[in-house]
SEMI-532609 format. One record per residue (C-alpha): residue in one letter; chain; x, y, z. Coordinates in nm, 4 decimals. Layout:
BEGIN
+-------+------+----------+----------+----------+
| tormi | tipa |     east |    north |       up |
+-------+------+----------+----------+----------+
|     a |    A |        X |        Y |        Z |
...
+-------+------+----------+----------+----------+
This chain:
BEGIN
+-------+------+----------+----------+----------+
| tormi | tipa |     east |    north |       up |
+-------+------+----------+----------+----------+
|     m |    A |  18.8750 | -22.1353 |   6.7735 |
|     s |    A |  19.1821 | -21.9906 |   6.5659 |
|     d |    A |  19.1293 | -22.2760 |   6.2998 |
|     q |    A |  18.7772 | -22.1129 |   6.1919 |
|     p |    A |  18.8150 | -21.7704 |   6.1260 |
|     g |    A |  19.1899 | -21.9278 |   5.9028 |
|     e |    A |  18.8930 | -22.1878 |   5.7533 |
|     r |    A |  18.5952 | -21.8898 |   5.6684 |
|     r |    A |  18.9189 | -21.6807 |   5.4844 |
|     a |    A |  19.0004 | -22.0073 |   5.2387 |
|     y |    A |  18.6068 | -21.9859 |   5.1556 |
|     d |    A |  18.6455 | -21.6245 |   5.1058 |
|     s |    A |  18.9526 | -21.6638 |   4.9108 |
|     p |    A |  18.9890 | -21.3897 |   4.5967 |
|     l |    A |  19.0595 | -21.7503 |   4.3515 |
|     r |    A |  18.7188 | -21.8661 |   4.4596 |
|     r |    A |  18.5156 | -21.5640 |   4.4419 |
|     q |    A |  18.7311 | -21.5038 |   4.0374 |
|     r |    A |  18.6416 | -21.8933 |   3.9766 |
|     a |    A |  18.2538 | -21.8255 |   4.1066 |
|     a |    A |  18.2142 | -21.5039 |   3.8941 |
|     e |    A |  18.3734 | -21.7383 |   3.6254 |
|     t |    A |  18.1385 | -21.9529 |   3.6458 |
|     r |    A |  17.8472 | -21.6667 |   3.6250 |
|     e |    A |  17.9669 | -21.5321 |   3.3293 |
|     r |    A |  17.9803 | -21.8537 |   3.1915 |
|     i |    A |  17.6151 | -21.9628 |   3.2296 |
|     v |    A |  17.5397 | -21.5637 |   3.0819 |
|     d |    A |  17.6742 | -21.6555 |   2.8171 |
|     a |    A |  17.5517 | -22.0145 |   2.7714 |
|     g |    A |  17.1961 | -21.7837 |   2.7961 |
|     a |    A |  17.2430 | -21.5155 |   2.5424 |
|     e |    A |  17.4428 | -21.7764 |   2.2766 |
|     i |    A |  17.0867 | -22.0014 |   2.3012 |
|     i |    A |  16.9005 | -21.6518 |   2.2224 |
|     h |    A |  17.0789 | -21.5888 |   1.9791 |
|     g |    A |  16.9895 | -21.9036 |   1.8266 |
|     l |    A |  16.6312 | -21.9161 |   1.8438 |
|     p |    A |  16.3810 | -21.6392 |   1.6211 |
|     i |    A |  16.4004 | -21.2649 |   1.7681 |
|     w |    A |  16.4182 | -21.3563 |   2.1816 |
|     n |    A |  16.2358 | -21.6838 |   2.2221 |
|     w |    A |  16.2433 | -21.6149 |   2.5968 |
|     d |    A |  16.0489 | -21.9906 |   2.6274 |
|     a |    A |  16.3408 | -22.1954 |   2.5393 |
|     l |    A |  16.5708 | -22.0012 |   2.8007 |
|     t |    A |  16.5003 | -22.2711 |   3.1064 |
|     v |    A |  16.7296 | -22.3426 |   3.3610 |
|     r |    A |  16.8196 | -22.7025 |   3.2595 |
|     a |    A |  16.8898 | -22.6211 |   2.8950 |
|     v |    A |  17.1637 | -22.3047 |   2.9779 |
|     a |    A |  17.3100 | -22.5425 |   3.2398 |
|     e |    A |  17.3708 | -22.7628 |   2.9347 |
|     r |    A |  17.4694 | -22.5225 |   2.7038 |
|     a |    A |  17.7104 | -22.4262 |   2.9787 |
|     g |    A |  17.8938 | -22.7226 |   3.0822 |
|     v |    A |  17.7464 | -22.7070 |   3.4409 |
|     n |    A |  17.4833 | -22.8975 |   3.6323 |
|     v |    A |  17.1488 | -22.7273 |   3.7390 |
|     r |    A |  17.2201 | -22.6352 |   4.0677 |
|     t |    A |  17.5176 | -22.4839 |   4.0116 |
|     v |    A |  17.3440 | -22.2841 |   3.7981 |
|     y |    A |  17.0317 | -22.2107 |   4.0833 |
|     r |    A |  17.3701 | -22.1343 |   4.2812 |
|     h |    A |  17.4080 | -21.8131 |   4.1278 |
|     f |    A |  17.0331 | -21.7466 |   4.0175 |
|     a |    A |  16.7797 | -21.8133 |   4.2634 |
|     t |    A |  16.4851 | -21.8266 |   4.0087 |
|     e |    A |  16.4792 | -21.9225 |   3.6208 |
|     r |    A |  16.3589 | -21.5528 |   3.6245 |
|     d |    A |  16.6406 | -21.3724 |   3.8108 |
|     l |    A |  16.8465 | -21.6084 |   3.5010 |
|     r |    A |  16.6959 | -21.4041 |   3.1844 |
|     a |    A |  16.6995 | -21.1308 |   3.3792 |
|     a |    A |  17.1055 | -21.1525 |   3.3336 |
|     v |    A |  17.0984 | -21.2347 |   3.0169 |
|     l |    A |  16.8426 | -20.9844 |   2.8931 |
|     h |    A |  17.1116 | -20.7270 |   3.0770 |
|     r |    A |  17.3782 | -20.9350 |   2.8699 |
|     l |    A |  17.2002 | -20.8571 |   2.5337 |
|     r |    A |  17.0974 | -20.4426 |   2.6285 |
|     k |    A |  17.5234 | -20.4211 |   2.7053 |
|     e |    A |  17.5728 | -20.5610 |   2.3451 |
|     v |    A |  17.3250 | -20.3409 |   2.1830 |
|     g |    A |  17.4694 | -20.0721 |   2.3554 |
|     i |    A |  17.1288 | -19.8598 |   2.4266 |
|     d |    A |  17.1299 | -19.6473 |   2.7375 |
|     l |    A |  16.7471 | -19.5215 |   2.7717 |
|     s |    A |  16.8423 | -19.3245 |   3.0933 |
|     d |    A |  16.8277 | -19.0010 |   2.9406 |
|     l |    A |  16.6457 | -19.0726 |   2.6095 |
|     r |    A |  16.5840 | -18.7264 |   2.4301 |
|     l |    A |  16.3180 | -18.7181 |   2.1587 |
|     e |    A |  16.6118 | -18.6811 |   1.9139 |
|     d |    A |  16.7154 | -19.0367 |   1.9977 |
|     v |    A |  16.4559 | -19.2007 |   1.9432 |
|     a |    A |  16.5032 | -19.2648 |   1.5121 |
|     g |    A |  16.9245 | -19.3406 |   1.6014 |
|     i |    A |  16.8373 | -19.6140 |   1.8932 |
|     t |    A |  16.5270 | -19.7247 |   1.6755 |
|     a |    A |  16.7691 | -19.8005 |   1.3941 |
|     r |    A |  17.0438 | -19.9403 |   1.6071 |
|     l |    A |  16.8745 | -20.1728 |   1.8089 |
|     l |    A |  16.6391 | -20.3365 |   1.5152 |
|     g |    A |  16.9423 | -20.3610 |   1.3343 |
|     y |    A |  17.0660 | -20.5863 |   1.6457 |
|     v |    A |  16.7369 | -20.7464 |   1.6656 |
|     s |    A |  16.7870 | -20.8304 |   1.2302 |
|     t |    A |  17.0891 | -21.0870 |   1.3406 |
|     f |    A |  16.8546 | -21.2923 |   1.5268 |
|     p |    A |  16.6454 | -21.5564 |   1.3325 |
|     i |    A |  16.3467 | -21.4768 |   1.2672 |
|     a |    A |  15.9786 | -21.7069 |   1.2429 |
|     p |    A |  15.5945 | -21.6144 |   1.2920 |
|     r |    A |  15.5428 | -21.5851 |   1.6866 |
|     t |    A |  15.2254 | -21.8358 |   1.6533 |
|     p |    A |  15.1000 | -22.0840 |   1.3425 |
|     r |    A |  14.9197 | -21.8563 |   1.0539 |
|     d |    A |  14.5929 | -22.0003 |   1.0023 |
|     p |    A |  14.6173 | -22.0260 |   0.6280 |
|     n |    A |  14.2480 | -21.8299 |   0.6308 |
|     v |    A |  14.4308 | -21.5829 |   0.8562 |
|     a |    A |  14.7087 | -21.5807 |   0.5934 |
|     a |    A |  14.4949 | -21.5579 |   0.3138 |
|     a |    A |  14.2964 | -21.2546 |   0.4540 |
|     n |    A |  14.6471 | -21.0657 |   0.5671 |
|     r |    A |  14.7360 | -21.0937 |   0.1831 |
|     v |    A |  14.4221 | -20.9070 |   0.0264 |
|     q |    A |  14.4740 | -20.6348 |   0.2791 |
|     r |    A |  14.8548 | -20.6009 |   0.2074 |
|     e |    A |  14.7566 | -20.5953 |  -0.1767 |
|     a |    A |  14.4710 | -20.3592 |  -0.1274 |
|     l |    A |  14.7370 | -20.0983 |   0.0641 |
|     r |    A |  15.0169 | -20.1494 |  -0.2401 |
|     r |    A |  14.7143 | -20.0358 |  -0.4843 |
|     a |    A |  14.6038 | -19.7734 |  -0.2400 |
|     v |    A |  14.9902 | -19.6145 |  -0.2252 |
|     a |    A |  15.0433 | -19.6886 |  -0.5951 |
|     g |    A |  14.8259 | -19.4173 |  -0.6932 |
|     p |    A |  14.9912 | -19.0933 |  -0.4915 |
|     a |    A |  15.3136 | -19.2539 |  -0.5054 |
|     e |    A |  15.3376 | -19.3640 |  -0.8856 |
|     s |    A |  15.6515 | -19.1674 |  -0.9711 |
|     w |    A |  15.8263 | -19.3353 |  -0.6252 |
|     p |    A |  16.0967 | -19.6029 |  -0.6701 |
|     a |    A |  15.8887 | -19.9566 |  -0.6287 |
|     a |    A |  16.0955 | -20.0292 |  -0.2815 |
|     d |    A |  15.9655 | -19.7203 |  -0.1676 |
|     r |    A |  15.6233 | -19.7860 |  -0.2102 |
|     v |    A |  15.6203 | -20.1687 |  -0.0593 |
|     v |    A |  15.7779 | -19.9619 |   0.2414 |
|     a |    A |  15.4885 | -19.6945 |   0.3017 |
|     a |    A |  15.2308 | -19.9862 |   0.1926 |
|     s |    A |  15.3884 | -20.1987 |   0.5082 |
|     v |    A |  15.4127 | -19.9213 |   0.7059 |
|     l |    A |  15.0274 | -19.9362 |   0.6804 |
|     d |    A |  15.0018 | -20.2827 |   0.7536 |
|     v |    A |  15.1372 | -20.2702 |   1.0618 |
|     l |    A |  14.9569 | -19.9176 |   1.1869 |
|     w |    A |  14.6674 | -20.0963 |   1.1516 |
|     s |    A |  14.7607 | -20.4475 |   1.2657 |
|     v |    A |  14.5884 | -20.6102 |   1.5705 |
|     v |    A |  14.9033 | -20.6442 |   1.7377 |
|     s |    A |  14.9391 | -20.2404 |   1.7133 |
|     y |    A |  14.5976 | -20.2062 |   1.8774 |
|     e |    A |  14.7068 | -20.4704 |   2.1857 |
|     r |    A |  15.0145 | -20.3507 |   2.2875 |
|     l |    A |  14.8415 | -20.0303 |   2.3203 |
|     v |    A |  14.6024 | -20.1252 |   2.5216 |
|     t |    A |  14.7894 | -20.3900 |   2.7497 |
|     d |    A |  15.1711 | -20.2492 |   2.7712 |
|     w |    A |  15.0437 | -19.8971 |   2.6888 |
|     e |    A |  14.7137 | -19.9361 |   2.8986 |
|     l |    A |  14.5635 | -19.6916 |   2.7023 |
|     e |    A |  14.2006 | -19.7500 |   2.6837 |
|     p |    A |  14.0184 | -19.8743 |   2.3091 |
|     k |    A |  13.9430 | -19.5210 |   2.2057 |
|     e |    A |  14.2553 | -19.3585 |   2.2484 |
|     a |    A |  14.4524 | -19.6836 |   2.0937 |
|     i |    A |  14.2283 | -19.6097 |   1.7978 |
|     t |    A |  14.3438 | -19.2392 |   1.8031 |
|     a |    A |  14.7180 | -19.3159 |   1.8637 |
|     i |    A |  14.6783 | -19.5319 |   1.5690 |
|     t |    A |  14.4907 | -19.3319 |   1.2991 |
|     w |    A |  14.7014 | -18.9976 |   1.3914 |
|     v |    A |  15.0222 | -19.2172 |   1.2673 |
|     i |    A |  14.8206 | -19.3689 |   0.9814 |
|     g |    A |  14.7478 | -18.9361 |   0.8947 |
|     l |    A |  15.1282 | -18.8620 |   0.9398 |
|     v |    A |  15.2292 | -19.1492 |   0.6708 |
|     e |    A |  14.9444 | -19.0230 |   0.4396 |
|     d |    A |  15.0657 | -18.7132 |   0.4501 |
|     a |    A |  15.3964 | -18.8016 |   0.4195 |
|     i |    A |  15.2676 | -19.0045 |   0.0750 |
|     r |    A |  15.1076 | -18.6800 |  -0.0816 |
|     e |    A |  15.3798 | -18.4585 |  -0.0555 |
|     g |    A |  15.6144 | -18.6771 |  -0.1684 |
|     r |    A |  15.8696 | -18.7722 |   0.1501 |
|     r |    A |  15.9649 | -19.1043 |   0.0640 |
|     p |    A |  16.0468 | -19.3246 |   0.2945 |
|     s |    A |  16.4485 | -19.3456 |   0.1564 |
|     p |    A |  16.6831 | -19.0523 |   0.1094 |
+-------+------+----------+----------+----------+
């Protein structure tokens, strides 16, 4: 009877726990490395098999530490949040711009690629829209440096995009009319800034 407790203590030994923690860390490291090599957080490629290969362990080992692929992805996302160093637990309005700059600065270290293949007709329509916005901004902001005019036009392009509308309706659960009101409200703020000569760059 005295052998059983001794065996259990050996199984739960500090060395064993340390090795398990190191293996878990290696698995999360491997997941983060995969994400870092992909266009802006392409989570579809973060599979248990891919992480196991990168970490040099078998699939069963990954599942010993993470019951599901979703749990693995959550751990990798937590690692990425630690890397960027953003804490949203006590976010204040005056912090938003600085945190945005830090987050997007971090995101800019990832490769970038369109999320979906671009249809030639859609791409052509987008070019027409961009040129129209450049012309619309050029008049009121003709004294601005060209780079500032491009920034202003590009922000308007992002605001009126279908993607922005979809995000407001699906993620924020706004009614379509509310989403349209929100987008046109911000567009109005940008228009006012342009007319008043408040350039995006200092």
